[in-house]
C-alpha positions as CSV (number, residue, x, y, z in Angstrom):
1,X,46.2,148.9,43.5
2,X,47.9,146.0,41.7
3,X,46.9,142.4,42.0
4,X,50.4,141.8,43.4
5,X,49.0,143.4,46.6
6,X,46.1,141.0,46.6
7,X,48.2,137.8,47.1
8,X,49.5,136.7,50.4
9,X,52.9,137.4,49.1
10,X,54.3,137.7,52.5
11,X,53.4,134.1,53.2
12,X,55.9,133.0,50.6
13,X,58.8,134.1,52.8
14,X,57.2,132.7,55.9
15,X,56.9,129.0,55.0
16,X,60.0,128.1,57.0
17,X,58.8,130.2,59.9
18,X,55.7,128.2,60.6
19,X,56.4,125.9,63.6
20,X,54.0,123.4,65.0
21,X,52.6,124.6,68.3
22,X,49.8,124.2,70.7
23,X,46.3,125.4,70.0
24,X,43.9,127.7,71.7
25,X,40.6,129.2,70.4
26,X,38.3,131.9,71.6
27,X,34.6,131.6,71.0
28,X,33.5,133.3,68.2
29,X,25.2,139.7,61.4
30,X,24.1,138.7,58.3
31,X,21.2,136.5,57.1
32,X,22.0,133.0,58.1
33,X,23.5,133.8,61.4
34,X,23.1,130.9,63.8
35,X,21.4,131.0,67.2
36,X,24.8,131.5,68.7
37,X,25.1,135.2,68.4
38,X,27.8,136.6,66.1
39,X,28.4,133.5,63.9
40,X,27.4,133.2,60.3
41,X,27.8,130.0,58.3
42,X,29.1,130.2,54.7
43,X,29.1,127.2,52.4
44,X,31.8,126.8,49.8
45,X,30.6,124.3,47.2
46,X,33.5,122.6,45.4
47,X,33.8,119.6,43.1
48,X,35.3,117.6,45.9
49,X,32.5,118.4,48.3
50,X,31.3,121.3,50.5
51,X,33.4,123.3,53.0
52,X,31.5,125.1,55.6
53,X,33.0,128.2,57.3
54,X,31.7,129.5,60.6
55,X,32.4,133.3,60.4
56,X,33.0,134.7,63.9
57,X,32.0,138.3,63.6
58,X,33.8,139.2,66.9
59,X,37.2,137.8,66.0
60,X,37.8,140.2,63.1
61,X,34.7,142.4,62.6
62,X,36.0,144.2,59.5
63,X,37.3,141.1,57.8
64,X,34.1,139.1,58.7
65,X,31.8,141.8,57.3
66,X,34.0,142.2,54.1
67,X,34.0,138.5,53.5
68,X,30.2,138.3,53.7
69,X,29.9,141.2,51.3
70,X,32.1,139.4,48.8
71,X,30.1,136.2,49.3
72,X,26.8,138.0,48.7
73,X,28.3,139.7,45.6
74,X,29.0,136.2,44.3
75,X,32.7,137.1,44.0
76,X,33.9,133.6,44.8
77,X,31.6,131.7,42.5
78,X,33.9,129.9,40.1
79,X,37.1,131.1,41.8
80,X,40.0,128.6,41.6
81,X,42.1,127.3,44.5
82,X,45.2,128.6,42.8
83,X,47.6,128.0,45.7
84,X,47.3,124.8,47.8
85,X,50.5,124.1,49.5
86,X,50.9,120.9,51.6
87,X,51.1,121.6,55.3
88,X,50.7,125.4,54.8
89,X,47.6,127.0,53.2
90,X,44.8,126.6,50.6
91,X,44.3,130.0,49.0
92,X,41.7,131.5,46.7
93,X,40.4,135.0,46.0
94,X,40.7,135.7,42.3
95,X,37.2,135.8,40.7
96,X,36.4,133.9,37.5
97,X,34.9,137.2,36.3
98,X,37.6,139.8,35.5
99,X,35.1,142.6,36.0
100,X,34.6,141.5,39.6
101,X,38.4,141.5,40.1
102,X,38.6,145.1,38.9
103,X,35.6,146.2,41.0
104,X,36.7,144.6,44.2
105,X,40.5,144.8,43.9
106,X,40.6,148.4,45.1
107,X,38.2,147.8,48.0
108,X,40.7,147.2,50.7
109,X,40.0,147.2,54.4
110,X,42.0,148.3,57.4
111,X,44.0,146.0,59.6
112,X,42.7,144.8,62.9
113,X,44.1,143.0,66.0
114,X,44.6,139.2,65.8
115,X,42.2,137.7,68.3
116,X,42.1,134.2,66.8
117,X,45.4,132.8,65.7
118,X,46.4,131.0,62.5
119,X,45.9,127.4,63.7
120,X,44.9,124.6,61.4
121,X,41.5,125.0,59.7
122,X,41.2,128.7,60.6
123,X,40.7,131.3,57.8
124,X,42.1,134.8,57.2
125,X,42.5,137.3,54.5
126,X,45.8,137.5,52.7
127,X,47.9,140.7,52.7
128,X,50.8,142.1,50.7
129,X,54.2,143.1,52.1
130,X,55.9,146.4,52.4
131,X,59.5,147.1,51.3
132,X,60.8,146.5,54.8
133,X,59.2,143.0,54.8
134,X,56.4,143.8,57.2
135,X,52.8,143.2,56.4
136,X,50.7,146.0,54.8
137,X,47.9,145.7,57.3
138,X,45.6,147.8,55.2
139,X,45.9,145.7,52.1
140,X,43.3,143.0,52.7
141,X,41.0,142.8,49.7
142,X,39.7,139.5,48.3
143,X,42.2,136.8,48.9
144,X,41.4,134.3,51.6
145,X,43.3,131.2,52.8
146,X,42.6,128.2,55.0
147,X,45.4,127.2,57.2
148,X,46.2,123.5,56.5
149,X,48.5,123.4,59.6
150,X,49.4,125.4,62.6
151,X,50.8,128.6,61.2
152,X,50.9,130.6,64.4
153,X,54.0,132.4,63.1
154,X,51.6,134.4,61.0
155,X,49.9,135.9,64.0
156,X,52.8,138.3,64.7
157,X,52.5,139.6,61.1
158,X,48.9,140.6,61.6
159,X,47.0,137.9,59.7
160,X,43.7,138.1,61.6
161,X,41.5,135.0,61.3
162,X,37.8,135.6,60.9
163,X,36.4,132.1,60.4
164,X,36.9,128.4,61.0
165,X,36.2,125.3,58.9
166,X,33.5,123.5,60.8
167,X,32.5,121.0,58.1
168,X,34.4,119.6,55.2
169,X,38.0,119.4,56.6
170,X,38.3,116.2,54.6
171,X,37.3,118.2,51.5
172,X,39.9,120.9,52.2
173,X,42.6,118.2,52.6
174,X,41.7,116.8,49.2
175,X,42.0,120.0,47.2
176,X,44.4,119.7,44.3
177,X,48.0,120.8,45.2
178,X,49.2,123.7,43.0
179,X,51.0,127.0,43.1
180,X,50.2,129.6,40.5
181,X,52.5,132.6,40.5
182,X,50.9,134.8,37.8
183,X,48.1,136.1,40.0
184,X,47.8,139.4,38.0
185,X,47.4,137.3,34.8
186,X,44.9,135.0,36.4
187,X,42.7,138.0,37.3
188,X,42.7,139.4,33.7
189,X,40.8,138.3,30.6
190,X,41.9,134.9,29.5
191,X,43.7,134.3,32.8
192,X,41.5,131.5,33.9
193,X,42.0,129.6,30.7
194,X,45.8,129.8,31.1
195,X,45.5,128.5,34.6
196,X,43.3,125.6,33.5
197,X,45.8,124.7,30.9
198,X,48.6,124.6,33.5
199,X,46.5,122.8,36.2
200,X,43.7,120.9,34.5
201,X,43.0,119.0,37.7
202,X,42.8,122.1,40.0
203,X,39.8,122.7,42.2
204,X,37.3,125.6,42.2
205,X,34.6,127.1,44.4
206,X,31.6,126.5,42.2
207,X,29.3,128.5,44.5
208,X,29.6,130.4,47.8
209,X,26.6,131.4,49.8
210,X,25.4,132.2,53.4
211,X,23.6,129.2,54.9
212,X,20.1,129.9,55.9
213,X,17.3,127.7,57.2
214,X,16.1,127.4,53.6
215,X,19.5,126.5,52.2
216,X,20.7,124.2,55.0
217,X,20.6,120.4,54.2
218,X,18.1,118.3,56.0
219,X,19.5,116.7,59.2
220,X,21.5,113.7,58.3
221,X,21.6,114.3,54.5
222,X,24.7,114.5,52.5
223,X,26.1,117.8,51.1
224,X,24.7,118.5,47.6
225,X,28.0,118.2,45.9
226,X,29.0,115.0,47.6
227,X,25.8,113.0,47.3
228,X,25.9,110.2,44.8
229,X,23.8,110.8,41.7
230,X,20.5,109.1,41.9
231,X,20.9,108.2,45.6
232,X,17.5,108.5,47.3
233,X,18.0,106.4,50.4
234,X,20.8,104.8,52.4
235,X,21.8,101.3,51.2
236,X,20.4,98.3,53.1
237,X,22.3,97.3,56.2
238,X,23.5,100.7,57.3
239,X,23.6,101.6,61.0
240,X,20.7,103.7,62.4
241,X,21.7,107.4,61.9
242,X,23.9,106.7,59.0
243,X,23.9,109.5,56.5
244,X,23.1,109.4,52.8
245,X,26.8,109.5,52.2
246,X,27.3,105.8,52.2
247,X,29.4,104.4,55.0
248,X,29.4,107.4,57.4
249,X,27.7,107.8,60.7
250,X,27.6,110.9,62.8
251,X,28.1,110.6,66.6
252,X,27.5,113.5,68.9
253,X,29.7,113.9,72.1
254,X,28.0,116.3,74.4
255,X,30.7,117.7,76.6
256,X,31.0,120.1,79.5
257,X,32.4,122.7,76.9
258,X,29.9,122.1,74.1
259,X,29.2,119.5,71.4
260,X,31.7,117.6,69.3
261,X,30.5,115.8,66.3
262,X,32.4,112.8,64.9
263,X,31.8,111.5,61.4
264,X,32.6,107.8,61.6
265,X,33.9,106.4,58.3
266,X,33.1,102.8,58.3
267,X,35.5,102.0,55.4
268,X,38.6,103.5,57.0
269,X,38.8,101.0,59.9
270,X,35.6,98.8,59.7
271,X,36.4,96.9,62.9
272,X,37.1,100.0,64.9
273,X,34.2,101.9,63.5
274,X,31.7,99.1,64.4
275,X,33.2,98.7,67.9
276,X,33.0,102.4,68.6
277,X,29.3,102.5,67.6
278,X,28.7,99.5,69.8
279,X,30.2,101.4,72.7
280,X,28.2,104.5,72.0
281,X,25.0,102.6,71.8
282,X,25.9,100.8,75.1
283,X,26.2,104.3,76.7
284,X,29.8,103.5,77.6
285,X,31.1,107.0,77.1
286,X,28.3,108.8,79.0
287,X,30.0,110.6,81.9
288,X,33.5,109.6,80.8
289,X,36.3,112.1,81.7
290,X,38.8,113.5,79.2
291,X,41.6,112.3,81.4
292,X,44.5,113.0,79.1
293,X,44.5,116.2,77.1
294,X,48.1,117.0,76.0
295,X,48.7,120.2,74.1
296,X,49.6,119.6,70.5
297,X,49.2,115.8,70.8
298,X,45.9,114.1,71.8
299,X,42.7,114.5,73.7
300,X,42.0,111.0,75.2
301,X,39.0,109.4,76.9
302,X,37.6,105.9,77.2
303,X,37.2,105.1,80.9
304,X,33.6,104.9,81.8
305,X,32.0,106.6,84.7
306,X,30.5,103.2,85.6
307,X,33.0,100.7,86.9
308,X,30.7,97.8,85.9
309,X,30.9,99.0,82.2
310,X,34.7,99.1,82.5
311,X,34.8,95.5,83.6
312,X,32.3,94.4,81.0
313,X,34.0,96.1,78.0
314,X,37.6,96.1,79.2
315,X,38.2,92.6,78.0
316,X,36.4,93.0,74.6
317,X,39.4,93.8,72.6
318,X,39.4,94.0,68.8
319,X,41.8,92.9,66.1
320,X,44.3,95.4,64.6
321,X,43.6,96.7,61.1
322,X,45.6,98.6,58.5
323,X,45.9,102.4,58.7
324,X,44.0,103.8,55.7
325,X,43.5,107.3,57.2
326,X,46.4,108.8,59.0
327,X,46.6,110.5,62.4
328,X,46.3,114.1,61.1
329,X,44.8,116.8,63.3
330,X,41.1,116.2,64.2
331,X,41.1,112.6,63.2
332,X,40.1,109.9,65.8
333,X,41.5,106.5,66.6
334,X,41.4,103.9,69.3
335,X,44.2,103.8,71.8
336,X,46.1,100.5,72.5
337,X,48.8,99.0,74.6
338,X,52.1,97.7,73.1
339,X,50.5,94.3,72.5
340,X,48.8,93.4,69.2
341,X,45.0,93.3,69.0
342,X,44.7,95.4,72.2
343,X,42.2,98.1,71.1
344,X,39.3,98.2,73.6
345,X,37.5,101.4,74.8
346,X,40.1,104.2,74.8
347,X,39.7,106.7,71.9
348,X,41.7,109.8,71.2
349,X,41.4,112.9,69.0
350,X,44.6,114.1,67.4
351,X,45.3,117.7,68.3
352,X,48.2,118.0,65.9
353,X,49.6,116.1,62.9
354,X,50.8,112.8,64.5
355,X,51.2,110.9,61.3
356,X,54.9,110.2,61.6
357,X,54.5,109.1,65.2
358,X,51.3,107.1,65.3
359,X,50.7,105.8,61.7
360,X,53.8,103.6,61.9
361,X,52.5,102.1,65.2
362,X,49.2,101.1,63.4
363,X,46.8,103.5,65.1
364,X,44.0,103.3,62.6
365,X,41.7,106.3,62.5
366,X,38.0,105.6,62.1
367,X,36.5,109.0,62.4
368,X,37.0,112.8,62.0
369,X,35.8,115.8,64.0
370,X,33.5,117.6,61.6
371,X,31.8,119.9,64.1
372,X,33.1,121.4,67.4
373,X,36.9,121.7,66.7
374,X,36.7,124.8,68.9
375,X,35.2,122.7,71.7
376,X,38.0,120.2,71.4
377,X,40.6,123.0,71.6
378,X,39.0,124.2,74.9
379,X,39.1,120.9,76.7
380,X,40.9,121.2,80.0
381,X,44.6,120.1,79.8
382,X,45.5,117.3,82.1
383,X,47.3,114.0,82.3
384,X,46.1,111.3,84.7
385,X,48.4,108.3,85.0
386,X,46.4,106.1,87.3
387,X,44.1,104.8,84.7
388,X,43.5,101.4,86.4
389,X,42.4,103.3,89.5
390,X,40.2,105.7,87.5
391,X,38.3,102.6,86.1
392,X,37.6,101.2,89.6
393,X,35.1,102.1,92.3
394,X,35.9,105.6,93.7
395,X,38.4,106.3,90.9
396,X,36.4,109.2,89.4
397,X,36.2,110.9,92.7
398,X,40.0,110.8,93.1
399,X,40.3,112.1,89.5
400,X,38.0,115.0,90.3
401,X,39.9,115.8,93.4
402,X,43.1,116.1,91.4
403,X,41.5,117.8,88.4
404,X,38.4,119.7,89.5
405,X,38.2,121.6,86.2
406,X,38.5,118.6,83.9
407,X,36.0,118.1,81.2
408,X,33.6,115.1,80.5
409,X,31.5,113.6,77.9
410,X,28.0,114.1,79.4
411,X,26.3,112.0,76.7
412,X,27.3,110.2,73.5
413,X,24.8,109.2,70.8
414,X,24.3,108.5,67.1
415,X,22.8,111.5,65.4
416,X,19.5,110.8,63.6
417,X,16.9,112.9,61.9
418,X,14.9,112.8,65.1
419,X,17.6,114.2,67.4
420,X,19.5,116.4,65.0
421,X,19.4,120.2,65.7
422,X,17.2,122.4,63.5
423,X,19.2,124.0,60.6
424,X,21.0,127.0,61.9
425,X,20.4,126.2,65.6
426,X,23.2,126.2,68.1
427,X,24.3,123.0,69.7
428,X,22.5,122.2,73.0
429,X,24.1,123.7,76.0
430,X,27.1,122.0,77.5
431,X,26.3,119.1,79.9
432,X,27.1,119.1,83.5
433,X,30.0,117.1,84.8
434,X,28.9,113.6,86.0
435,X,28.6,113.0,89.6
436,X,30.8,109.9,90.2
437,X,33.3,107.1,89.2
438,X,35.6,105.0,86.3
439,X,37.8,102.1,81.2
440,X,40.1,99.7,80.7
441,X,43.6,99.5,79.4
442,X,44.2,100.8,75.9
443,X,46.3,104.0,76.0
444,X,48.1,106.1,73.5
445,X,51.7,105.7,74.3
446,X,53.3,108.9,75.3
447,X,55.9,110.6,73.2
């Protein structure tokens, strides 16, 4: 079988057929499988940092098992990201060792149904195309790709996702952009040298391995490849729970669908980051409803279940600040009114790439979803317009009457070494919906 069949050649003709669309996600063994049955975590160490894939063995059983075989055979160690196309995919799957390419190139696996679609940050095997332009479903071999955007158009062609990026989305976004066409040459003796000559700044998987309790980082510690050399302790003045990666703090949102972990980057929007952590520590978000979850746009909350907290914090607005991190999918910002310096308590998670729409309006992101993207995608879709009423006494009861299946933040807190889950453990069970009612102004303007 030629290497030409390895590449996701069919993707080349599908770039223009990849519309943005809404997202849905089903729930998804080898050593390192987490306490949530059927999920195995694989770490891809790169020079830019670590990318962690949650392999869901029930989404595409053949693909999941084959990928784990390749990882355990060290096939991906040293493999280049030879095709990283903005807004489309990041692709690898040609080993640094030509002998491994020969050995594994003929080990193809059969096609299987698409249970999990090609939404942003989901992972699938590449396939070649047949003369009639359709996918050769039985040509999956070693090439894998991460969707950098919603490529749901690939679902109809049989590209079955088997994993999801659950940590290191920021790393995947920073991979060097390149497109290398001579994939057969790259797989042969001397091929990697030629690639490096053409793309000296390209990125590589230095090491790929199944995460186990022994290999997992200590709770709160930075990934091995991103930790600063010689760093032994957080610098003075960091917030409690801040990680060894200077300037980041992890916040856990326990919701009725599961846990969402936000990594707050204090340098992206310092005023917003500090204000959010104040709100979290004041337990403002405990019991808060996700009152606006609009497919492909945002998931918004920020009205407390306690009307007294809404009054207290509603007037505590903060100054605007420059947009350093744009409103791409899974990044988090404060909502605001049309007035300057109106950010208060409302936050939203971008469910799609809203950079064109929101960056120009100065919605400055201060955090990123680094765990629980699948949870965000399952939040109940709703749009509640009476936000003033929701913030007042009895407002939450009225909201529940209109949206009995809505989701809530049961509890929000800064993650520390003391409250972090044990390595490999599943997130605590979803919290129950709060019992009763009410945030202040500060909304994302609707499109």
